[in-house]
N, C-alpha and C positions, 0 to 999 in steps of 0.2 A: 475729438473730431473724427469723423468716420473717414476711412482711407480710400483714396480711388485705387481702381484696379491696379494690382501689381505693386501697390506701395505696402510694405509689410507693416504690420501693426506692432506695436510694443508689447512685450510680456515680461513678466517677473520670473520666469523660468524658461531657459532656452532649449529645452529638450526637443520640442518640436516646431517646426517652420510653418507658419500659418499665412495665408493669402485670401483676401477677398475677391472671389472669381466674379460675383455678380452682385449688384446692388439694384434691386427691383423697386424703383421710387415711387412715392407718392405722385399723383397728378396735381396740376394746379386746381384750386377750388374754384368751382363755378357756382354761379347764382343765375336762375331762370331770368332771363330779359335783359341781362347785363353783359358788357364784354368783359374779358379777362386778359391781363397783361402777361404775355410771354415774350421773350426777346431771344435772338440769337447773336453769337458772337463767333467770327472766324477765329479768334485767339483760344487758347487753352485746348486746342485740339478740335475746335468747331462744337460750340456748347449751346443748348438752350438753356434758359435761366427764367426761373419763376419762383413764386412763394407758395408755401401751403402750410397752414398753421403758423407757428413761429419759427419756421425753418426756411432757408434759401436753398434751392436746388440747382446745381450746375451739372447738367446731364449732356453726356456726348450724343450729338445729333445722329451720327451714323450708327452707333452702338448704344442705345438707350440702357443697356445693362450696366454701363459704366458710369457712374454717378457719384459726384461729390455732393457733401451737404455742410451747412454752415448754420449754427445758432449761437445766440448769444444773449447775455442778461441785459446787455444795452437796448434790445428790442423787448418792449413792454406788451406788444400787442401782435396781431396777426400780420405777417409779411405779405404785401400785396404786390410788390414790384421790385423785381432783381435786374440791374443792368450792369454789363461788364464796360469798363473804359475802354475807348478805342485802341488805346496801346496796350491792353490786355493786363496792366498791372494792377489794376484796383477794380471792385465791385461795390456798387452802391444798392443797397435795399432800403425800402420804405415800408412803414407798418401803418396800422389803422389807429395809432395813438399819436400820429404827426411826427414820427422820428425818421431821419435818414441816418443810416450808419454806413460810414465807408471802410472797407476791410481789404486785406491783401487777397490776390487771388491764387496764390500759390496752393495747392491741394495739401491739406492736413496743417497749414501753417496761416489760417486767416486771422491774422493779427489786426485788431480794431484800429483804424488811423484817426477816425472822428465820428462825431455824433452831434447832429444838427436837429434842432425842432422846427418843423414847418407846419404851423396850424395845429389841428386836431386829427387829421387823416391824410395819409399820402396815398393818391390813386395813381400817379405817373411820376416818371422822372427821366431826365435826358442828360447827357454828357456832351459837352463841346468837343469838337474834333481834335483839339490840342489836349484832351484829357485833363485839363485844369479846372473847369466849371461844371457845376451841376444845377440843373433847373429842376426843382421839384414843385409839385401841384397837388392840390386836393381841397380840403374843407377847412374851415376855421372862423370863428367870429371876428377876430382881428386880423388874421393873417391866413391867405389862401394858397400862396406861392412865395418861393424865394429862389433866387439865383446866387450861388455862393461858390467860394474856393474849396476844392475838395478837402484841402489839407488845413486851412486856417478857419475855415467857416465864414470868413469875411465876405460880405455882400456886394454884388455888382449892380447896383441900381435896384429898380423896384418892378416886380411883376404884378401890376395893379390893374383896375378896370373892370373886374368881374364882380357881379352882384350875387353870384351864386357858386355852388360847388364846381371846381374847376376838374374836368374829367381827363384831360390829355394834354401833353406838351410835347414839343418837337424843336431841336435846336438845328439851325441851318449848318449843314456840315462843312461849308466852305466860307470863306471870308469875303465880304464883311459879315460879321456873326449876326443872325437874326434869331429870334424865338417867337414861336406861334402857340396859341393856346385855344381850347374850346371848354365851353362850360354850359351849365344847366340854365344859365340866363339867355341861352340859345345863341349866344354870340362866338365868333372867332376873331381873338385879338392878336395884333401884330406888334413886335416890340422891336425896336432898334437898340443897338449898343455893341459892346458893353462900354460904359455901364447902361444897363437896359433901362428903356422907358417907353411908355405906351406911344404907339405911333398912329395906329388905325383899327379898325374893327369892322366887320360885317356882322350886322345885327338882324334880328327877325324883321324888323320894320324896313330895312333896306331890300331893293330889288334882289332876288336871287338868294337872299339869306335863309338860314335854317328856320324851319317852322317848329320843329320839335328838337329835343336834345341832340347836339352834335356829339358824338360818342368817342371820336378819335380824329387825331390830325397828325400827318407825318410829311416830312421833307423827302423828296426824292434824293438819290446819292451825290447828284452833282449841284444841288441846292437851287435849282433853276425854277423849281415848283414845289408846291405843297398841296396836299389834298386833305379835306375834312369830309367825315362821313357821319351820317346821322340817324335818328329814328324816323325821319321824314323820307327816307330812301334816297336822299340826295348824296351825290359824290362830287363835291365843289372843287374845282380847281382854281389855285391862285398863283400869281407871279411870285417868284422866291425870294427877290432882291427888296422889291417895294410893297409887297402885300397886296397888290391889286387883285381884285377878285375877277376871274376871267369867264367862267362858264359852270353849268351843271352838266357834267359828263353823262349823267343818267337820263337827262331830259329827253334827248332824243335818240336814244339807244333801246331798242325793242328788248334786248336780252338783259338788261341791267335789273336789278333788284325792284320789284314793284310792291307797293303797299306793305312793306314790312322793314323793321329797323335794321339799319347796317350797322354791325358792332364794331368793326375793326378794318383797318387799311393797312397794308405793308408792301414795301418795294422790293424788288429783286435786285441783286447786287449790281447788275448792270443798268438798272433804271429804265429798262426797255418794258418792263411788265410790272404790275401790281396786283394784288389779291384783295378782295373784299368778302368779308363774312356776313352773314345775315341770320335774323331769326326766321327766315323763310326757309331753313334747313339746307341751304346752298352756299357754296363759296364760288365766286366769279373771278376768273383769270382775265385781265384786261391787257390788251397791247397798247403801249404807250408811245406816240410820236412826240418826242420832246421838242423838235423845231416847230412843229405846227401846232403843239398843245391839244393834241386829239387823243382820244382813246376810244377802243372798241372791245367789247366782251368776245373773247375768243374761245373760251371754254366755260361751261358750268358744271360744277362738280355737285353730284346729286346724292351720292351715298345711299344708292338704292340697293346695292349689293355687297355682301360681306366680303371680308378679306379672302382671298384665294387660298384654299389649303387649310383654313381655319374652320369655316362652317357658318352656317346661318346666324348662330349666336352671336356673332361679331357684328351683325348689321347695326348701323347707328344713324337711324332716321330721326335726327334730332337737331336742336338749334347749334348753329355754329357760331362760337362766341369768341374766337380769336383767330388769326393767321399770322404766319411768320415765314421767311425764307432761310434755309439753311444753305447758304451759297445760291445755287440754282434750283434746289429742291423746295417746292411749295408744300407747306404744312398748314394743318387746321386743327382747331382744338373744338371738341364737341361738347355741349352741356352735359351729355350722357357719359362723360368721363372716357374720352378717347383722344390721344393724339394721332392724327391720320397724315401719313405721308401720301400725298396727292399724286396721282398718275395721269398725265396730260394724254397719254394715250388710250386710258380707259377711265373717263371721268366719273362713271359710276361706281368704280372699283379701287379704293385705295391700294397702293403697292404694299403698304404696311399699317398696321393699326396698333399702337401701344395702349394698353388698358391697365388698370390699376386701382388702388384705394386714394381717397382723398380725405379720409378720416382715419382714427386710430384702428388698427386690426385687432379684433377681439377674439375671433375663431381662427383656429391654426390646426390642420390635420393633413398627414401625408399618406398617401397610398404608394407604398415603396415599390409595389410591383410594376406599376405603370409610371413612376417617376411624376407623379401629379400631386400638387399640393393644393388643398382647399383652404380657403379664408374668407372671413366675413368681417364686417366693420361696423362702426356706429352709424354708417348711413344706411345700413340695412342691406348691403350689397354681398352677394355670394359670388365668388370668384374661383376659377381654377387656373392654376400655373403649370407649365411644362417646365420643370426644374432644369432640364438639359438646355433649353433654349431660351428661359425666362419669359416666354410668351404667355400673356395672360388672357382669358376669355371670360366674360361675364355670363351668368345663366339667362337664358332668354326668358323674358316677362318678368325678371325680377324688378318689383316696383321700388327698389332701394330700401325696402323695408318690409318686415311682417305687416306692419300695420301702420301707416301713416307716420313714417320717420322712425320707427321704433328699431333700436340696435339689434343685430344678431349677436348675442353674446358668445356663443360657442358654435363649434361645427365638429364633427367626426365622421370620418369616412369608413363605411362597413368593410368587414374583413375580406369581402370578395370584390371590393371596389365599385361595386355596381349602385350604391346608394350613398349619399352624403346626407348626415343628419343635422339639422340646425334647431338651435332653440334661440327664442327672441324675447324682447321686453314686452311683447305682447302676450306672454305666458303660455306660448305654444311650443309644440314640437312638431317638426316637419321632415318628411323623407323625401329627398329629390333624386332622380335619375341621372347618373353621370354620364350615361352614353349620349342621351339626348340634349343633356345640359339645359333642361328646362325647369324654371323655378316652380316648385308645387306650391299653389296658393291655397290649399287646403291644409289646415293645421289642427292639431288635436289639443285640447286645452289641458294643461297640467295641474291647475287648481293653485297655482302659486308662481312667483317670479323664479326662473331657473338661475341657478348659482353655479352649477357644474353639470358636465355632460361626459360620457364615455360610451364606446360600442364594445361589444363583445369581440374577444380575439378569434373566436372559432364559428360562433353563431352569427350568420350574416345578417339577421333581422332584429337581434337584440340589442337595446341602448338603456343606458341608466341615466337618471336625471336627479340631482340634489335641487331643493326649491328652498325659497326664503322662509317658508312657513314650516320649516323642520320636517320635510318629507323627502323620502327616497322613492322615486317613481321608475318602474321598469315598464318599457313599451317595447312592442313588436310590429313592426311594419306600421308603425304610426298610431298603433292602438294600445290603451292602458292595460297592462298585464296585471301589475299589483301596485299598491300605494303602502308604504310602510312609514309609520310615524316614528321620528327620531326624538330622543330626548336632548338633542343638542342642535346647533346650527350647522348644517353641512356646507361646505364651501367648494369642495372639489371631490371627484369620484374616479376609480380606475377599475377595470376588470383585470383579473389574473390571467396569466397565459393560458389557461385551461378553461376559463369561464366558471369554474366552480366557486369562486368567490369574488366579491367587490371589496374595496377599501374606500373609505370615506374619511376625508379630512375635515377637521371641525374648526369653528371659530374658538373653541375652548383649549386649542392646542393639541388635541389627542387624535390620533389615528385608529379607526375602528374598522375590523374586518368582518364580513358576513359571508357566511355560506349562501349559495344560490341553488334554487331548486330548478333544474332544467324542465320538469314537467309542468309545474303551475307558477314559476316565477317568484315564489315565495323566498324570503331572505330570513336569516337568523344570526344574531350577533356571535361570534366565535372568538374574538380577542379585542383587548383594548391596549394600544401602544401609547405610552406616555414618555415624554423627553423633550417635546417643543415646549417654548417659553411663550408662544404667542400664535396667533391664527395661522392655520396650516393653508399655504397658498397652492401647493401641487402635491401630486402624488402619482408615482408611476411604478408599474411592475417591470422588472427585468425580463427580456424577451424568453429566457430559460426558466422563469419562474424562481430564480434563485434569491433575488432581493427584492424589497420595496425600498424606494426612495422618497422621502417627503421633504418639503421646504416650507420656511415660514417666514413671517413678517419681521422676525428679529435676527435674520441672517443665517439661521441655521439650516444645515443639510444633514439630514439622518438616513442612515442605512439599516434596514432591518432584514432579520433572516430567522425564521421559525419564532417570531414573535420577540425577538431580542435584538437590541441595538448593537451594531457591529462597530462603528465608529465611535468609541465610548465618549469621546470629549466633543463630539459633534464638529462638523467643519463649518467654521465662521469666518471664511477668508473674503466673502464679500462685504461691501461696506454698507450696503441697505437692504431692503427687502428682496429675498430671492423669489423670482416669480414663477419659474419653471425649470423643470428637469427632464432629461432624456438619457436613456441607455443606448450605447451603440448596438447594431444587430448581433454582435458576438458577445454582448454584455461584459466587454472588457473596458469600457470608458463610460463615463458619466459626465454630460455636459449640463451646466447649469447657468442661468441668466438672471440678471437682478436690475434693480432700479439704479444701481451704481453705474450702469451704461456698460458693464464688462461682460464678457463670457469666461467662464472656467471651464476647462476639461480635466476631469479627475481620472489618473491612470492607474492608481493602486487600488483595486477593489478585492485585494486578498488579505494583505495585513493593515490596509486602510491607513498607511502613513500619508502625510501631506504632500503627495506628489500631484503635481498639476501644472498646466500651462494656462496663461491668462491673456485674452486679447482685451487690450484696455480701451475704453470709449468706443467699443463697437458700435452702439446705437446712441446717438445723442439723446439726451433727456431719459434715457432708460431702455433696456432690453426685456421683453415681455414673454417671448415664446422661443422654445428651441426644440428641434427634432433632427436625428440622424437620417441622412439619406443612403449612407453606406457606411463602413467602418472609418473612413477617411473624409467624410464630407457630412457638414451640418448646414441646416438652414435656421435662420433666427429672424424675429420680427421685433419691432420696437415701438417706442412712443414717437419716433421720427417718421411713423407711418411707412418704414422701408421693411422690405425683406432682403436680406443678405445671405448670400451662399459663400461658405468657408470651406477649403480643403486644408489639409494637413500631411505631411510625410515625416517619418522618423528621419533624423540626420545619418548621413553615412558613418558607418562604424570607423573609427580611428585604428 
C-alpha cells in the first residue's frame, strides 16, 4: 500500500531514510455525456475520494499532492465510486462487476472488512449517518440495489421498483431514515425504513416528472429536502421526510441550465447553497432558502479563462461532469481531465486547476534544468509537471491521442529543454515546443510501431527510435535521418553521454552498441553485450559515461563498462520484471523499479556489493519508470497511474 505524505515506507536496509514528498495522483475516469462520482469527507484531513481503474484514491482536498491509494483483489473490475463513512472509520468502494468492498480508512492499513455483491455494476452508494448501513445501486438482471449492514452484509429491506439501471442514491442524513434513488426508467423513487420499502415515486408520466434520465439525487445536510437533476435540464425539489414533489427550481429561473443535461448536484456543508454541473460546460451556484423551499442561481462558472499564473494551456472549455464541496470550497470535475477549485469572486477563472492522467503513464522524461517532467499516457495525453510544486499542465490542442485514441508510448525531452519528442501507436514521431506547450499535430511516419525512444545528450535535435519491424530510426527535428535494419527486435534505446554511440536492448536478451556518425546519422555495430536471460526492458548510460545499466524481464540488473559486465552475478533482488533504471547525476547511485511494486536504490557502484535500500509497495500493482531529479530526490511512476516524488538523506553519523 502506498504511504501518505510523511509516513515512512518500509525497507530491508535501514542505511537511508526515505519519505514520499508528493503523490501526483490519477484523476477520476470520465466519459463524454455522463456524470462521474466524486465525494468529499471532512474526516481523514479533509479528502476527495474517487475511483480510477481498479484503484481507490483518498486525496487531500487542500493539498492534492498528498494522496493515499487502495487496491485489492476483492475488486475484480473498475472502481466507480468511493465514499468515506460519516464517522471516518470505514470506506466503501463499488466496482463495475457489482461488488462493494468495505475497508479501513487508516493510511497504509486498509484492511478489508466486508465484500458484498449488488447486481452486476455499482454506479453509486451512500452511507447512513450512523455509519452502520450502506445503500448501493447500479445495474443487474435480478438485483439493482441493496441496503445492508457494513459489517455483516445483512440486508435492511428491499430497494425495488426500478425497471432500468439505477444511476444515483442518497441517504437522508437525519432520522427518520429515508432513501431516494433515480434511474434510467426516468423515475425518482422514495423509500421509508429501515427496513426499507418502496413508498412513492415521481415518474415520467406524472406532472413535473423527468422526461429524460435523472442523473443524480442528493439530500441536503438537514434532511429537509432532496433534489434530483437530469438530462432534461430539470432541477426538481422534494420534501425530505415524505418524498412529496414540490417544484422544478429551473423552470422559472432564467439563469438555470437550458437545453442541456445536468450531470450532478451537491450541497454545501451549511445547506445554504448547492452546485449543479452540466454538459453546457458550466457549473451553477444556487442559493437555497430552506424555509421557503426556493432557490436562485447566484453564480455561473464558465471556465473561459485559464488558471492565473499557469497560462492559456490550462483552459478547460469542456463538459462539467461532477461537483463537490470541500467544506465551503466549491469544486467541479471537467470531462477534459481537470479538478477545478472554483472562485466565486471570479467565476470564469478557477482558483486552482488540478490536472493529471487517468490512464497508465507510458512516456516519462525529465528536464532537470527546469525541474519539469514530461509524461504521456494510454489516452494520448501529453502533460508537463513542475516537480517542485506538483502542478500539471496539458499541452494545448492535445487531442488525447496522436490519432483517434492511440496511446503515446514514449516521450523524451531534448538536451536544451526546448522540445519534447513523442512516439505513438499511430507509428509517428512528433516534436513539440515546450515553451508554448502546444501539441504538434504534424507527425512523421516511422514505418513501424515504435518500441523505444531516446534523445541525444548534447545534440538538441537528434532522436533515436526502435520499431517493431526491427529497425533503428534516427530523426532530426522530426525528419528521418537514417533507418538501419536490425537482425533482432529492439525494445529500448539510449544515447551515450557524448552522443558518439547508442545502445539498443533486444528481445533476445542482448545489448548492442552502435557508433553514430554526426555528419550523416549512419550507425555501425561496435559491440554485443551478453548476460541477460530474457528480454531487455531498459537501458541507460551513466551521466559521466562510466557505465551502462540494463534490466530484463527475469529480474536481472546488469552493469557494463568497456564491454564487460561489472556485477558478475547480476543483481536479482527484485521479485519480478525490472522495468526501468536511472543513475543519479553524480553517477553514485542507481535506482531501479519493478513490477513487484518496489523501488531499490543501489549505492555501491565501485565494488558492486549488494548494498541497497528498498521502498516496498511504492506503487500498487507495479512501478514502471524512475528518474533522478537530484542526487537525493527521485520521481517514479507506476501502474497505479500516479507519479510519486521521494527524497532521502543519509543518517547522522554515530
